[in-house]
C-alpha positions as CSV (number, residue, x, y, z in Angstrom):
1,M,23.3,-4.6,-8.1
2,T,25.0,-5.0,-4.6
3,S,23.6,-2.9,-1.8
4,K,25.9,-0.3,-2.1
5,A,25.0,-0.4,-5.3
6,K,21.2,0.0,-4.2
7,I,21.7,2.4,-1.9
8,A,24.1,4.7,-4.2
9,T,21.0,5.1,-7.3
10,L,18.0,5.4,-4.5
11,T,20.0,8.7,-3.2
12,L,19.7,9.8,-6.3
13,A,15.8,8.4,-7.1
14,F,13.4,10.1,-4.7
15,A,11.9,13.1,-6.7
16,L,9.1,14.2,-5.2
17,F,6.7,15.6,-8.2
18,G,4.6,18.7,-7.4
19,C,2.2,19.2,-10.2
20,K,3.7,22.3,-11.3
21,G,6.7,19.5,-12.5
22,T,9.3,17.8,-10.9
23,V,11.4,18.7,-8.3
24,Q,14.7,16.5,-7.4
25,T,14.8,15.9,-3.5
26,S,16.8,13.6,-3.2
27,A,19.6,13.4,0.1
28,A,22.0,14.4,-2.2
29,S,20.5,17.8,-4.1
30,A,17.4,18.8,-1.6
31,G,19.4,21.4,0.1
32,D,18.2,23.1,3.4
33,S,15.8,20.9,5.7
34,T,13.4,24.4,6.5
35,G,10.0,25.4,4.6
36,S,10.3,28.3,1.8
37,G,7.4,30.2,0.4
38,S,4.9,30.5,3.1
39,S,4.3,34.1,2.5
40,G,4.2,36.8,0.3
41,E,3.5,37.6,-3.5
42,S,3.1,34.6,-5.7
43,A,3.4,35.9,-9.3
44,T,-0.2,33.9,-10.0
45,S,-3.6,35.4,-9.2
46,G,-4.9,34.9,-6.2
47,G,-1.3,35.8,-4.8
48,G,0.0,34.1,-2.2
49,T,1.2,30.8,-0.5
50,R,1.7,28.9,2.1
51,T,3.9,25.6,3.0
52,E,2.4,22.0,4.1
53,N,4.3,19.4,5.6
54,I,4.1,15.8,4.7
55,V,5.3,14.1,7.9
56,D,6.8,10.3,8.7
57,P,4.9,8.5,12.1
58,T,7.6,6.3,11.7
59,M,10.5,8.8,13.1
60,D,7.9,10.5,15.4
61,N,5.9,12.4,13.0
62,K,9.5,14.4,11.3
63,T,9.1,16.3,8.5
64,A,9.9,14.8,5.1
65,F,8.6,17.1,3.2
66,Y,7.6,20.7,2.5
67,I,4.5,21.1,0.2
68,T,4.2,25.2,-1.2
69,I,0.8,25.7,-2.7
70,P,-1.3,28.6,-3.4
71,A,-2.7,30.3,0.0
72,N,-6.0,29.7,0.0
73,W,-6.0,26.2,-1.7
74,K,-7.1,22.9,0.5
75,F,-4.8,20.6,1.1
76,Q,-4.1,16.5,1.5
77,G,-0.7,14.5,2.3
78,I,0.9,11.4,3.2
79,L,4.3,9.7,2.9
80,M,4.4,6.5,0.9
81,Q,7.3,4.1,3.0
82,G,8.3,1.7,0.2
83,G,9.8,-1.4,1.2
84,V,13.1,-3.5,1.3
85,D,12.0,-5.7,-1.7
86,A,8.7,-5.2,-3.1
87,C,8.2,-3.3,-6.6
88,D,8.7,0.0,-5.6
89,S,11.4,3.1,-5.3
90,G,11.7,3.8,-2.4
91,F,9.7,6.9,-0.1
92,S,7.1,9.1,-2.4
93,G,5.1,12.3,-0.5
94,V,1.5,11.9,-2.1
95,F,-1.0,14.9,-2.2
96,R,-3.4,16.7,-3.3
97,A,-4.4,20.7,-3.1
98,T,-8.0,21.8,-4.4
99,S,-9.2,25.0,-4.7
100,E,-11.3,26.6,-3.2
101,D,-14.2,26.0,-4.8
102,G,-12.9,22.6,-5.5
103,Q,-13.3,22.7,-9.2
104,S,-9.7,23.0,-9.5
105,F,-7.2,20.2,-8.1
106,G,-3.5,18.7,-8.3
107,E,-2.6,15.7,-7.3
108,A,1.0,13.8,-7.1
109,L,0.0,10.1,-8.0
110,P,1.7,7.3,-5.9
111,Q,4.7,5.6,-8.4
112,L,3.9,3.2,-10.8
113,V,6.9,0.8,-10.7
114,W,7.1,-2.8,-13.6
115,A,10.1,-5.2,-14.0
116,Y,11.3,-7.2,-17.1
117,G,12.9,-9.5,-18.4
118,D,14.0,-12.7,-17.5
119,G,15.9,-12.6,-14.8
120,P,15.3,-12.4,-11.1
121,R,12.8,-9.4,-10.9
122,P,10.1,-8.8,-8.3
123,K,6.5,-9.8,-8.3
124,A,4.6,-7.6,-5.4
125,G,2.8,-4.4,-6.5
126,C,3.9,-4.4,-10.5
127,L,1.7,-2.8,-13.2
128,P,1.2,-5.5,-16.2
129,L,4.5,-3.9,-18.1
130,D,6.7,-6.3,-19.5
131,K,9.4,-3.4,-21.3
132,P,10.8,0.1,-21.3
133,M,8.3,2.1,-23.5
134,S,8.6,6.3,-23.6
135,A,7.8,8.8,-20.9
136,Q,4.6,10.3,-24.2
137,D,3.5,6.2,-24.7
138,F,3.3,6.1,-20.8
139,L,0.9,9.2,-20.0
140,K,-1.3,7.7,-23.7
141,Y,-1.3,4.2,-21.8
142,L,-2.2,6.4,-18.2
143,S,-5.0,8.2,-19.7
144,I,-7.1,5.6,-20.8
145,T,-7.0,4.2,-17.6
146,M,-8.0,7.2,-16.0
147,R,-10.4,7.7,-18.6
148,V,-9.7,11.2,-19.4
149,G,-9.2,12.1,-23.1
150,Y,-5.7,12.0,-24.1
151,I,-5.3,15.7,-26.8
152,G,-1.8,15.7,-27.4
153,D,1.6,16.4,-25.9
154,A,2.2,19.1,-23.9
155,P,5.3,21.6,-23.1
156,M,7.8,19.9,-20.5
157,P,7.6,21.9,-17.4
158,D,10.9,23.3,-16.5
159,G,11.1,21.4,-13.4
160,L,10.5,18.2,-15.1
161,A,13.1,19.3,-18.0
162,K,15.4,19.6,-15.3
163,A,14.8,16.6,-13.4
164,V,15.6,14.4,-16.2
165,K,18.7,15.8,-17.1
166,Q,19.7,15.0,-13.4
167,W,18.5,11.5,-14.6
168,K,20.9,11.3,-17.5
169,D,23.9,13.3,-15.5
170,S,23.7,10.6,-12.9
171,F,23.8,7.6,-15.3
172,A,26.3,8.5,-17.0
173,Q,28.8,8.5,-14.4
174,P,30.9,6.2,-14.4
175,P,30.3,3.3,-12.5
176,N,31.0,2.1,-9.7
177,P,34.0,-0.1,-8.6
178,F,32.7,-2.8,-7.6
179,Y,31.6,-3.7,-10.9
180,A,35.4,-4.3,-12.8
181,A,36.5,-5.4,-9.6
182,H,34.1,-8.7,-10.0
183,N,34.3,-8.4,-13.3
184,L,30.6,-7.4,-14.0
185,R,28.7,-5.7,-16.0
186,P,27.4,-2.6,-13.9
187,P,23.6,-1.5,-14.4
188,H,22.6,0.0,-17.3
189,G,20.0,3.2,-16.7
190,T,17.6,5.5,-19.0
191,A,15.6,8.3,-17.8
192,D,13.2,10.8,-19.6
193,G,10.2,12.3,-19.6
194,A,7.0,13.7,-21.0
195,A,3.6,15.7,-20.4
196,A,0.5,15.6,-22.0
197,T,-2.8,17.3,-22.6
198,V,-6.3,15.8,-21.6
199,R,-10.1,16.3,-21.7
200,Y,-13.1,15.1,-19.7
201,N,-17.0,16.4,-18.7
202,R,-17.8,16.2,-15.3
203,N,-20.9,17.1,-14.1
204,G,-21.5,19.2,-17.9
205,V,-18.6,20.9,-17.2
206,S,-15.6,20.7,-19.8
207,M,-12.8,20.3,-18.1
208,E,-9.0,19.9,-18.9
209,G,-5.6,18.3,-17.4
210,R,-2.1,18.3,-17.7
211,L,-0.4,15.3,-17.0
212,D,3.4,14.9,-16.4
213,V,5.4,12.3,-15.6
214,L,8.9,11.2,-15.0
215,L,10.1,7.8,-15.9
216,Y,13.1,5.7,-15.1
217,C,14.3,2.4,-16.0
218,T,17.4,0.4,-15.2
219,E,18.8,-2.6,-16.1
220,A,20.9,-5.5,-13.9
221,P,22.8,-7.5,-16.8
222,P,22.9,-10.3,-13.6
223,P,26.3,-12.6,-15.8
224,G,25.5,-16.2,-17.1
225,F,27.2,-19.7,-16.4
226,Q,29.8,-22.1,-18.5
227,S,30.3,-24.8,-17.1
228,T,33.4,-26.7,-17.2
229,L,32.0,-30.2,-15.5
230,A,30.3,-32.7,-17.9
231,G,27.0,-32.7,-17.5
232,M,26.6,-29.7,-16.1
233,P,24.7,-27.3,-18.7
234,S,25.4,-23.4,-19.4
235,K,23.3,-21.0,-17.9
236,P,23.7,-17.6,-20.3
237,G,22.9,-14.2,-18.9
238,T,19.3,-12.4,-18.2
239,I,18.8,-9.0,-18.4
240,S,16.4,-7.8,-15.0
241,G,14.7,-4.7,-15.4
242,K,12.7,-2.1,-13.7
243,C,10.8,0.6,-14.6
244,T,9.1,3.9,-12.0
245,A,7.0,6.8,-13.8
246,S,6.9,9.6,-10.7
247,A,3.8,11.3,-12.9
248,S,1.6,13.9,-11.4
249,Y,-2.0,16.2,-12.6
250,V,-3.4,19.7,-13.0
251,T,-7.1,19.7,-13.6
252,A,-9.7,22.3,-13.6
253,P,-12.8,23.6,-16.0
254,E,-11.4,24.6,-19.3
255,N,-12.2,28.1,-18.9
256,Q,-10.4,28.2,-15.8
257,F,-7.0,25.7,-17.6
258,A,-4.9,28.1,-18.7
259,A,-4.9,30.9,-15.5
260,V,-4.6,27.2,-13.2
261,L,-1.8,26.0,-15.1
262,R,0.1,29.8,-14.9
263,R,-0.3,29.2,-11.2
264,W,0.9,25.6,-10.2
265,D,4.4,26.4,-12.8
266,D,5.0,29.1,-10.6
267,P,8.5,28.5,-9.3
268,A,7.0,29.3,-6.3
269,I,4.5,26.2,-5.6
270,G,6.3,23.3,-5.2
271,G,8.0,20.3,-2.9
272,K,11.2,20.8,-0.7
273,Q,12.9,17.3,1.0
274,N,13.8,18.0,5.0
275,K,17.1,16.5,3.9
276,E,17.8,16.1,8.1
277,W,15.0,13.0,7.5
278,G,16.3,12.2,4.3
279,D,19.9,11.2,5.4
280,A,18.3,9.5,8.5
281,W,15.5,7.3,6.2
282,M,18.6,6.5,3.7
283,K,20.6,5.3,6.7
284,R,17.3,3.6,8.1
285,Y,16.8,1.6,4.0
286,A,20.9,1.0,4.4
287,A,20.6,-1.4,8.0
288,Q,17.7,-2.8,6.3
289,R,18.4,-3.8,2.6
290,A,21.7,-5.3,5.0
291,A,19.4,-6.8,7.0
292,S,17.4,-8.8,4.4
293,E,20.4,-9.6,2.4
294,Q,22.1,-10.8,6.1
295,Q,19.0,-13.2,6.5
296,F,19.2,-14.6,3.3
297,E,22.7,-15.8,3.5
298,H,22.3,-16.7,7.1
299,N,18.1,-17.6,7.2
300,V,18.2,-15.7,10.3
301,N,14.4,-14.9,11.3
302,Q,14.8,-12.4,13.4
303,L,15.1,-9.7,11.1
304,N,13.5,-6.8,13.4
305,K,16.6,-6.8,16.1
306,T,18.8,-5.6,13.3
307,Y,16.4,-2.3,12.4
308,L,17.4,0.8,13.7
309,D,17.0,2.2,17.3
310,T,12.8,2.5,16.7
311,S,10.3,2.2,19.4
312,N,7.9,-0.4,18.9
313,R,5.3,2.3,18.1
314,N,7.0,3.6,15.0
315,F,8.1,0.5,14.2
316,Q,4.3,-0.6,14.0
317,A,3.4,2.7,11.9
318,Q,6.3,2.1,9.1
319,Q,4.9,-0.9,8.7
320,E,0.3,0.3,7.9
321,G,2.7,2.4,5.4
322,Y,3.8,-0.7,4.1
323,R,0.4,-2.1,3.9
324,R,-1.1,0.9,3.1
325,Q,1.3,1.5,0.2
326,A,0.5,-2.1,-1.5
327,A,-2.7,-2.0,-0.8
328,V,-2.8,0.9,-3.7
329,Q,-0.8,-0.2,-5.7
330,Q,-2.9,-3.1,-5.9
331,Q,-5.8,-1.0,-6.7
332,M,-3.9,0.6,-9.1
333,H,-2.7,-2.4,-10.7
334,N,-6.1,-4.1,-11.4
335,E,-7.5,-0.9,-12.9
336,F,-4.5,-1.0,-15.4
337,M,-5.1,-4.7,-15.7
338,D,-8.8,-4.0,-16.9
339,A,-7.8,-0.9,-18.9
340,M,-4.9,-3.6,-20.5
341,Q,-7.4,-5.6,-21.7
342,Q,-9.8,-3.9,-23.0
343,G,-6.6,-2.9,-25.8
344,T,-5.7,0.5,-26.5
345,D,-7.4,1.0,-29.6
346,R,-10.9,-0.4,-28.4
347,S,-10.3,1.0,-24.9
348,M,-9.2,5.0,-26.4
349,Q,-12.7,4.8,-28.9
350,R,-14.4,4.3,-25.1
351,T,-13.0,6.9,-23.8
352,A,-15.0,9.1,-25.5
353,D,-18.5,7.3,-24.7
354,A,-16.6,7.5,-21.0
355,M,-15.8,11.0,-20.2
356,Q,-19.7,11.8,-19.4
357,A,-19.7,9.4,-16.9
358,R,-16.2,8.7,-15.3
359,S,-13.1,10.7,-15.3
360,T,-12.7,10.2,-11.5
361,S,-9.5,7.2,-11.5
362,T,-7.1,9.6,-10.0
363,S,-8.8,11.3,-7.4
364,D,-10.4,8.0,-6.2
365,W,-6.6,6.5,-5.9
366,V,-5.5,10.0,-3.6
367,D,-8.5,9.4,-1.6
368,Y,-8.0,5.9,-1.1
369,A,-4.0,6.7,0.2
370,L,-5.3,9.7,2.1
371,D,-7.2,6.5,4.0
372,R,-9.8,9.3,3.1
373,Q,-13.4,9.1,1.4
374,T,-15.2,12.1,-0.3
375,V,-19.3,12.3,0.7
376,R,-21.8,14.9,-0.3
377,D,-24.8,15.9,1.8
378,V,-28.0,15.7,-0.5
379,N,-29.1,18.6,0.8
380,T,-26.9,21.7,0.2
381,G,-25.0,19.8,-2.6
382,Q,-22.0,20.6,-0.8
383,T,-18.6,18.0,-0.9
384,G,-16.2,17.4,2.0
385,K,-14.2,14.5,3.1
386,I,-14.6,11.9,6.1
387,S,-12.1,9.2,6.9
388,N,-12.6,5.8,5.3
389,Q,-13.7,4.3,8.7
390,V,-16.6,6.4,9.4
391,T,-19.5,5.1,7.2
392,P,-21.2,7.8,5.2
393,G,-25.2,7.9,6.6
394,G,-28.8,10.6,6.8
395,T,-28.1,13.1,4.5
396,L,-24.5,12.4,3.6
397,Q,-23.5,9.5,0.1
398,K,-20.7,8.6,-0.6
399,V,-19.0,9.9,-3.6
400,H,-16.4,9.9,-5.9
401,G,-12.8,11.6,-5.1
402,D,-13.2,14.5,-7.3
403,G,-17.3,14.6,-6.4
404,T,-19.1,13.1,-8.9
405,P,-21.3,10.1,-7.9
406,Y,-21.1,7.0,-8.9
C-alpha cells in the first residue's frame, strides 16, 4: 500500500472505544473540538456526567480526546501514540473509569493487532494469530486471555453498530486511482463487530461483564514478478494482511450489572476526538511516513531532522509514548501466547476453575498502560492507585488492578 493510501485509511481508522461501544473519532468525522455532556441530567441512575481529557504530551499536552463519564466515577486515561512501522494502527485512547465503591468499572483496552499472509508484514508487537477471524470468535479468544467465562453473544450497542457500518462503507468506496494507474490490485478491507456476556467471581462476589470489539482487517496483494530472462525465476504474488481489534469492557457485580450497563449505554456517555489535534497528528504522521520512506530509499540516517517543528522535549515524550505502547503490547502478546498455547478447549475448561482466583488481566493491562499500580491498606482494606515508580511499603500491599490479591 502506498503512503498516500495508508494515510487515507488512517484518517478513518482511529476509533476511540467507549465502554458503551464504539465512538467514531476520525479526523474526517469527529465533529467539533469542544467537550460535551459536562453537566446536566443523564438518563441513567446517579444522574449527571462530567468530561475528562486525554492529552498528547508530544503536542504540548493538547487535548486529544474528550471522554464523558458518570459524574461521580473516577477516571484515568492515556494516549497510546502507535508508531510508523510497528504492528499497530496509530493512536488510541486507553482509559479506565471506576465507580465510587470500586466495584464496577469500564475500560477501553489498548488496541490488539496481528499480521498474517506470506508477504511483507510487521512483526513487533503482533499477537500470535495467523489469519483473520470473526469479531465473535475474537471475543472468545479474548475471554480466554482475560480468564473470564464466555457466556454467549450479547446485543451489539448502537455506537458499535454505527462504527462497523462506517468501516464497511469506507471499504466499499472506489479505490485510489493510484492503483489503476500502476496496474496494481487495490487493498481489500473487511469490518466486523460483536459483543459478548462474560461472568467470573471476584473475592466471593459474582461479577458480570460485557466485552465489545470492533475488528477490521486489510489485505494488500503485493504483485509477483514474471521473469522474461533465462535463469531468473518468476516470483508469485503474495498477501500481506493485518487485523486491528479495538475492545472495551464494562463489568459490575451481577445484581448491579443491568443498571450499570444502562448507564454506560446512555448516549451521553462516550468519547470524542479533538478535530484540531487529529488534523495535526495526521499531518505529523504523513511527514513521518514520508521521511521513513525517504530514509529507506536514500539511506538517510538523519530521520529525526525531517519531523515537524516539535521541541526536543516533545519529541522525547513521543518516543516515550512509543516505548510505553510497545511494552504494553508485548505484555499482552505474552499473556495471549500463554493462553493460546494451552489450547482453546483445555483453556476454556480451566477457566471455570480459575474464575475464583483470577479475573484480572484486563485491569492489569490498563494499570500498566497508565504507569500505575494498585495497592491496598492492610489495616483499612481500602485500595488506591500510586505510580509504578513507587515501591509499596508499610501497610500498603500491591494487588491486581481490580483490587484482588496476587
